[in-house]
Backbone as CSV, one residue per row, in Angstrom:
resi,resn,N_x,N_y,N_z,CA_x,CA_y,CA_z,C_x,C_y,C_z
1,MET,134.490,105.649,83.097,133.853,105.366,81.975,134.773,103.455,82.047
2,PRO,134.034,102.327,81.920,134.766,101.161,82.332,135.870,100.919,80.601
3,ASP,136.714,100.327,80.760,137.749,99.843,80.255,136.760,98.791,78.695
4,ARG,136.789,98.968,77.546,135.962,98.417,77.019,136.403,96.925,76.744
5,ARG,137.674,96.352,76.929,138.218,95.085,77.167,137.453,94.222,78.095
6,VAL,137.506,95.044,79.171,136.680,94.343,80.738,135.599,94.067,80.250
7,ALA,134.793,95.582,80.000,133.053,95.081,79.522,133.002,93.803,78.695
8,ARG,134.130,93.602,77.500,133.770,92.947,76.498,134.161,91.206,77.239
9,THR,134.886,91.767,77.954,135.284,90.260,79.005,134.105,89.686,79.358
10,GLU,133.768,90.373,80.278,132.995,90.023,81.711,131.322,89.885,80.490
11,ALA,131.176,90.737,79.745,129.820,89.871,78.489,129.975,88.955,78.220
12,ALA,131.368,88.201,77.786,131.497,86.994,77.086,130.975,86.173,78.151
13,VAL,131.325,85.990,79.149,131.754,85.392,80.492,130.465,84.702,80.884
14,ILE,129.944,86.400,80.909,128.217,85.922,81.549,127.614,85.397,80.425
15,GLY,127.462,85.843,79.328,126.892,85.021,78.254,127.232,83.752,78.048
16,ALA,128.568,83.351,77.749,128.453,82.182,78.078,128.157,81.204,79.558
17,PHE,127.957,81.533,80.457,126.972,81.121,81.665,126.055,80.862,81.492
18,GLU,125.098,81.980,80.850,123.630,81.941,80.334,123.873,80.970,79.827
19,ALA,124.398,80.685,78.517,124.071,79.580,77.714,124.157,78.076,77.983
20,LEU,125.501,78.048,78.958,125.429,76.936,79.749,124.439,76.710,80.896
21,LEU,124.018,77.396,81.424,122.523,76.820,82.055,121.641,75.966,80.869
22,ASP,121.230,76.367,80.023,120.167,75.721,79.067,121.273,74.071,78.995
23,GLU,122.346,74.219,78.494,123.205,73.168,78.004,123.025,72.213,79.175
24,LYS,124.209,72.593,80.262,124.353,71.888,81.281,123.672,71.916,82.764
25,GLY,123.262,72.577,82.822,122.487,73.216,84.168,123.762,73.811,85.203
26,TYR,123.155,74.586,85.911,124.305,75.045,87.233,125.151,74.352,87.997
27,ALA,124.580,73.035,88.339,125.272,72.169,89.252,126.380,71.147,88.489
28,SER,125.981,70.973,87.117,126.836,70.368,86.060,128.095,71.198,85.558
29,MET,127.781,72.297,85.561,128.677,73.459,84.936,129.720,73.637,85.663
30,THR,131.309,74.068,84.692,132.244,74.121,85.814,132.868,75.019,84.985
31,VAL,133.789,75.803,85.988,135.097,77.044,85.406,135.257,76.510,84.088
32,GLN,136.035,75.529,83.688,136.156,75.203,82.922,135.177,75.002,81.245
33,ASP,134.024,75.046,81.621,133.151,74.928,80.842,132.815,76.403,80.422
34,ILE,132.854,77.511,81.271,132.945,78.722,81.365,133.627,79.209,80.154
35,LEU,135.244,79.067,80.878,136.335,79.741,79.848,136.171,79.024,78.588
36,ASP,136.065,77.790,77.797,136.006,77.628,77.023,134.725,78.105,76.254
37,ALA,133.633,77.787,76.672,132.117,78.869,76.106,133.020,80.161,75.981
38,ALA,133.308,81.106,76.777,133.602,81.950,76.522,135.235,82.857,75.949
39,ASN,136.152,81.798,75.646,137.292,82.030,74.992,137.843,82.699,75.786
40,VAL,137.857,82.373,77.229,138.559,83.230,78.254,139.760,82.667,78.614
41,GLY,140.854,82.868,79.201,141.902,82.315,80.025,141.716,82.081,81.743
42,ARG,141.995,81.464,81.908,141.518,81.052,83.736,142.298,82.109,84.300
43,ALA,143.308,82.941,84.096,143.494,84.079,84.678,142.829,85.247,84.697
44,THR,142.637,85.218,83.129,141.607,86.367,82.774,140.212,86.472,83.755
45,PHE,139.661,85.493,83.975,138.492,84.795,84.243,138.553,85.375,85.845
46,TYR,139.752,84.646,86.543,139.685,84.866,87.999,140.297,86.490,88.102
47,ALA,140.584,87.039,87.458,140.959,88.336,87.494,139.287,89.223,87.633
48,HIS,138.293,88.579,87.018,136.814,89.467,86.933,136.148,88.664,88.590
49,PHE,136.287,87.381,88.158,134.667,86.823,88.997,135.494,85.608,89.954
50,GLN,134.838,84.942,91.476,135.284,84.022,92.089,134.554,83.031,91.655
51,GLY,135.372,82.239,90.934,134.206,81.073,90.346,132.891,81.132,89.823
52,LYS,132.653,80.126,89.404,131.266,80.305,88.498,129.892,80.930,89.588
53,GLU,130.154,81.063,90.942,129.413,81.799,91.974,129.644,82.981,91.336
54,GLY,130.660,84.123,91.465,131.132,85.014,91.208,130.351,85.259,90.004
55,VAL,130.267,84.419,88.594,129.720,84.615,87.448,128.326,84.843,87.581
56,MET,127.635,84.114,88.778,125.963,84.232,88.667,125.832,85.746,89.609
57,ARG,126.601,86.034,90.503,126.158,86.975,91.360,126.447,88.562,90.083
58,ALA,127.251,87.953,89.384,127.414,89.136,88.129,126.776,89.604,87.050
59,PHE,126.035,88.077,86.969,124.541,88.040,86.155,123.482,88.469,87.025
60,VAL,123.449,88.288,87.795,122.146,88.926,89.295,122.311,90.414,89.223
61,VAL,123.496,90.873,89.618,123.829,92.420,89.648,123.345,93.123,88.767
62,ALA,124.159,92.834,87.351,123.784,93.106,86.201,122.206,93.791,85.880
63,VAL,121.132,92.782,86.225,120.313,93.080,85.898,119.461,93.848,86.958
64,ILE,119.874,93.909,88.070,119.315,94.450,89.454,119.812,96.374,88.842
65,ASP,121.032,96.447,89.131,121.808,97.537,88.552,121.321,98.317,87.480
66,HIS,120.837,97.528,86.374,120.558,97.957,85.502,119.046,98.641,85.365
67,VAL,118.445,98.059,86.240,117.014,98.311,86.393,116.652,99.285,87.257
68,ALA,117.789,99.724,88.168,117.763,100.805,88.942,118.360,101.876,88.344
69,ALA,118.436,102.105,87.615,119.378,103.091,86.374,119.149,103.061,85.088
70,PRO,118.070,103.139,84.401,117.828,102.557,83.022,118.411,104.051,81.916
71,ALA,119.448,103.658,81.372,120.328,104.391,80.585,119.055,105.072,79.134
72,ALA,118.320,104.437,78.744,117.639,104.463,77.591,116.867,103.835,77.524
73,ALA,115.812,104.112,76.206,114.912,102.871,75.470,115.482,101.657,75.343
74,GLU,115.003,100.365,75.360,115.134,99.144,75.160,114.082,98.752,74.205
75,ASP,114.621,97.649,73.593,113.468,96.779,72.646,112.765,96.480,73.269
76,GLY,111.257,96.579,73.108,110.639,96.386,73.691,109.603,97.105,75.237
77,HIS,110.530,97.818,75.819,110.298,98.838,76.942,111.197,99.884,76.762
78,ASP,110.646,101.244,77.552,111.131,102.078,77.735,110.728,102.747,79.233
79,PHE,111.595,102.587,80.544,111.454,102.941,81.562,112.269,104.131,82.002
80,THR,113.012,104.734,80.822,113.378,106.081,81.192,112.618,106.971,81.727
81,GLY,112.457,107.776,82.651,111.619,108.738,83.430,110.523,108.244,83.986
82,ARG,110.498,106.902,83.982,109.279,106.552,84.938,109.910,106.040,86.365
83,GLY,109.320,106.742,87.215,110.293,106.522,88.807,109.127,105.646,89.713
84,GLY,109.289,105.696,90.658,108.066,104.634,91.454,108.303,103.107,91.407
85,MET,108.140,102.378,92.745,108.294,101.190,92.447,107.969,100.078,91.837
86,GLU,106.242,100.615,91.224,105.641,99.601,90.274,106.382,99.485,89.210
87,ALA,106.988,100.862,88.539,107.692,100.554,87.211,108.998,100.223,87.289
88,GLN,109.490,100.183,88.664,110.783,99.819,88.889,110.924,97.804,88.996
89,VAL,110.014,97.860,89.666,109.498,96.071,89.626,108.852,95.767,88.247
90,GLU,108.645,96.114,87.467,107.885,95.811,86.125,108.959,95.844,85.133
91,HIS,109.826,96.950,84.977,111.585,96.842,84.438,112.002,95.314,84.947
92,ALA,112.030,95.159,85.958,113.121,93.629,86.820,112.305,92.460,85.926
93,LEU,111.060,92.753,86.156,110.327,91.651,86.057,110.417,91.652,84.286
94,ARG,110.362,92.528,83.752,110.714,92.143,82.204,112.236,91.838,81.557
95,HIS,113.058,92.147,82.739,114.556,91.703,82.496,114.306,90.157,82.420
96,VAL,113.794,89.579,83.986,113.641,88.154,84.556,113.213,87.678,83.296
97,LEU,112.174,87.635,82.540,111.185,86.889,81.521,112.422,86.850,80.265
98,GLU,113.239,88.181,80.120,114.286,87.818,78.671,115.096,87.098,79.310
99,HIS,115.439,86.694,80.471,116.246,85.685,80.724,116.012,84.657,81.795
100,GLY,114.264,84.325,81.033,113.735,83.444,81.965,114.313,82.084,81.778
101,HIS,114.956,81.295,80.801,114.954,80.194,80.630,116.575,80.210,81.368
102,ALA,117.395,80.902,81.625,118.459,80.980,82.424,118.165,80.836,83.887
103,ILE,116.755,81.691,84.300,116.541,81.999,85.956,116.045,80.340,86.341
104,ARG,115.262,79.716,85.026,114.110,78.277,85.179,115.472,77.228,85.371
105,ALA,116.658,77.326,84.907,117.696,76.577,85.061,117.817,76.481,85.925
106,LEU,118.694,77.571,86.665,119.325,78.113,87.671,118.672,77.242,88.672
107,LEU,117.005,77.371,89.008,115.887,77.322,89.951,115.531,76.251,89.751
108,MET,115.925,75.232,88.624,115.137,73.673,88.363,116.122,72.570,88.265
109,ARG,117.569,73.369,87.849,118.473,72.202,87.526,119.675,72.777,88.310
110,GLY,119.596,73.238,89.686,120.703,73.126,90.651,120.972,74.494,90.401
111,GLY,121.343,75.186,91.386,121.972,76.605,91.973,120.809,77.643,92.856
112,ALA,119.478,76.909,93.149,118.789,77.629,93.269,118.886,78.615,94.520
113,ASP,120.037,77.877,95.348,119.800,78.318,96.925,120.731,79.439,96.387
114,GLU,121.835,79.281,95.302,123.214,80.300,94.902,122.025,81.317,95.009
115,PHE,121.383,81.032,93.526,120.597,82.173,92.975,119.985,82.902,94.042
116,VAL,118.832,82.231,94.775,118.381,83.126,95.858,118.656,83.911,96.919
117,HIS,119.837,83.473,97.328,120.752,84.399,97.894,121.516,85.610,97.158
118,ALA,121.840,85.309,95.957,122.411,86.609,95.268,121.230,87.486,94.614
119,LEU,120.147,86.823,94.570,119.543,88.247,94.245,118.583,88.756,95.274
120,ARG,117.992,88.218,96.795,118.111,88.646,97.770,119.069,90.028,98.313
121,THR,120.822,89.624,98.200,121.364,90.326,98.311,121.514,91.711,97.791
122,ALA,121.527,91.376,96.524,121.408,92.449,95.188,120.295,93.267,95.538
123,ALA,119.012,92.895,95.836,117.825,93.803,95.765,117.839,94.179,97.112
124,THR,118.117,93.614,98.272,118.251,94.148,99.506,119.244,95.357,99.199
125,SER,120.304,95.508,98.735,120.866,96.873,98.600,120.764,97.986,97.719
126,ARG,119.905,97.252,96.837,119.279,98.579,96.358,118.427,99.051,96.957
127,LEU,117.236,98.009,97.581,116.588,98.763,98.520,116.483,99.142,99.712
128,GLN,117.403,99.782,100.294,118.480,100.349,101.139,118.641,101.487,101.279
129,GLU,118.463,101.510,99.694,118.653,103.415,99.539,117.594,104.263,99.697
130,ALA,116.249,103.363,99.872,115.175,104.365,99.742,113.797,103.716,100.796
131,ALA,114.683,102.242,102.010,114.001,101.955,102.331,114.711,101.859,104.107
132,SER,114.060,101.542,105.144,114.810,101.044,106.707,115.442,99.646,105.823
133,ASP,116.905,99.026,106.805,117.037,97.489,106.985,116.091,96.717,106.558
134,TYR,114.870,96.866,107.856,114.201,96.027,108.134,113.041,95.563,106.776
135,GLU,112.383,96.656,106.020,112.018,97.359,104.922,112.450,96.311,103.924
136,ALA,113.817,96.976,103.504,114.469,96.582,102.628,114.705,95.099,102.229
137,ARG,114.634,94.354,103.675,114.979,92.931,103.311,113.599,92.527,103.447
138,PHE,112.436,92.679,103.850,111.173,92.533,103.927,110.535,92.244,102.224
139,LEU,110.829,93.523,101.661,110.828,93.962,100.166,111.396,92.872,99.500
140,ALA,113.209,92.732,99.719,113.506,92.299,98.655,113.244,90.291,98.905
141,GLY,112.758,90.150,99.933,112.209,88.526,100.112,111.074,88.472,99.371
142,ALA,110.124,89.511,99.600,108.814,89.492,98.492,109.199,89.247,97.264
143,LEU,109.761,90.132,96.283,110.449,90.148,95.473,111.165,88.635,94.703
144,VAL,112.068,88.500,96.013,112.386,86.700,95.491,111.581,85.694,95.412
145,GLU,110.380,85.957,95.921,109.527,84.890,96.212,108.291,84.869,95.264
146,THR,108.329,86.437,94.552,107.802,86.624,93.406,108.199,86.075,91.917
147,ILE,109.332,86.302,92.089,110.560,85.838,90.869,110.691,84.021,90.803
148,VAL,110.720,83.464,92.129,110.729,82.189,92.090,109.427,81.774,92.033
149,TRP,108.485,82.224,92.208,107.092,81.236,92.361,106.483,81.770,90.677
150,TRP,107.163,82.642,89.736,106.797,83.331,88.454,107.430,82.313,87.955
151,ALA,108.431,81.964,87.745,109.243,80.766,87.368,109.200,79.650,87.268
152,GLU,108.426,79.087,88.604,107.515,78.195,88.945,106.376,77.778,88.007
153,THR,105.849,78.769,87.774,104.504,79.177,86.536,104.834,79.276,85.075
154,ASP,106.280,79.093,85.079,106.286,79.283,83.758,106.061,80.851,83.113
155,PHE,105.990,81.729,83.974,105.680,83.292,83.611,104.310,83.118,82.884
156,GLU,103.570,82.324,83.533,102.045,82.827,83.324,101.468,84.394,82.832
157,GLN,101.841,85.055,84.083,101.623,86.613,83.949,102.229,87.434,83.578
158,SER,101.764,88.464,83.189,102.638,89.554,82.296,103.231,89.981,83.590
159,PRO,104.638,90.941,82.966,105.317,91.715,84.173,104.113,92.592,84.711
160,GLN,103.715,93.206,83.746,102.917,94.646,84.451,101.535,94.416,85.323
161,VAL,100.921,93.100,84.862,100.029,92.439,86.395,100.966,92.049,87.510
162,LEU,101.628,91.568,87.482,102.843,90.964,88.274,103.200,92.020,89.097
163,ALA,103.998,93.258,88.640,104.499,94.468,89.294,103.551,94.635,90.044
164,ALA,102.602,95.259,89.208,101.050,95.913,89.934,100.465,95.088,91.750
165,SER,100.458,93.954,91.401,100.355,92.862,92.520,101.202,93.320,93.595
166,TYR,102.655,93.016,93.360,103.774,93.103,94.004,103.912,94.437,94.479
167,ALA,103.575,95.497,93.847,103.753,96.976,94.424,102.409,96.954,95.528
168,LYS,101.335,96.789,95.032,100.103,96.851,96.000,100.495,96.174,97.204
169,SER,100.801,95.187,97.155,101.378,94.004,98.702,102.668,95.040,99.307
170,ALA,103.453,95.615,98.918,104.711,96.510,99.196,104.433,97.695,100.097
171,ARG,103.069,97.896,99.256,102.440,99.493,99.553,102.096,99.553,100.883
172,VAL,101.470,98.242,101.503,100.945,98.236,102.503,101.752,98.225,103.475
173,VAL,103.390,97.387,103.427,104.248,97.288,104.634,105.059,98.832,104.451
174,LEU,104.874,99.651,103.409,105.434,101.051,103.583,104.546,101.673,104.046
175,GLU,103.487,101.598,103.785,102.634,102.669,104.508,102.327,102.502,105.815
176,ALA,102.677,101.456,106.705,102.377,101.405,108.003,103.278,101.820,108.839
177,ARG,104.244,102.302,108.024,105.543,103.087,108.852,105.034,104.392,109.564
C-alpha cells in the first residue's frame, strides 16, 4: 500500500498541472508554476517527477493503469467485472472525456508531441500484456489517433459509440493472426 503522503503529494502536483493546462497551456507552464499551484517544494517535486514532462507522463499513466484495473464503481460508470477490449476502451474514453479540457489544452496549446508519446508508450505497455509487440503498437497507435481525432472534434461522439467503432476495427487486426 503506497504511503498516503506520497499519494497526496502526487495528486496535488497532477491536479495543479491539469489546472495550469487550462490557465497557461503546456508550453508556457513552468515547474515553478506547478510548485506554486501544488504548494510543494522543489526537492519534493523532483523526488517524485522528472520535470513537467514527468508530471504529464504520470497523468497519462494514472488513467491507463486505472482503466486496466478498475477497483470500484465510479460516478457515472461501473466497469468492475466488465472485461474485454471494448469495455476497457470505453472506460479509457470516459476518463479522457472527464479530463477533456486538459487533453485538448495539451493537444492545442503545446505539448501535443509529448502527450502523444506518453499516451502511446503507456497504452503499448498495457496492450503488450495481451498481444504481440506489433499488435500492441498497432492498437496503441490506433487508440492514440482515435483520442486525438476525438479531442479535435470536441468529443462529439459518445465514449460508448467510439469504443464500439475502435473495437470493431481492432478485432479485424486481432482475428488476422
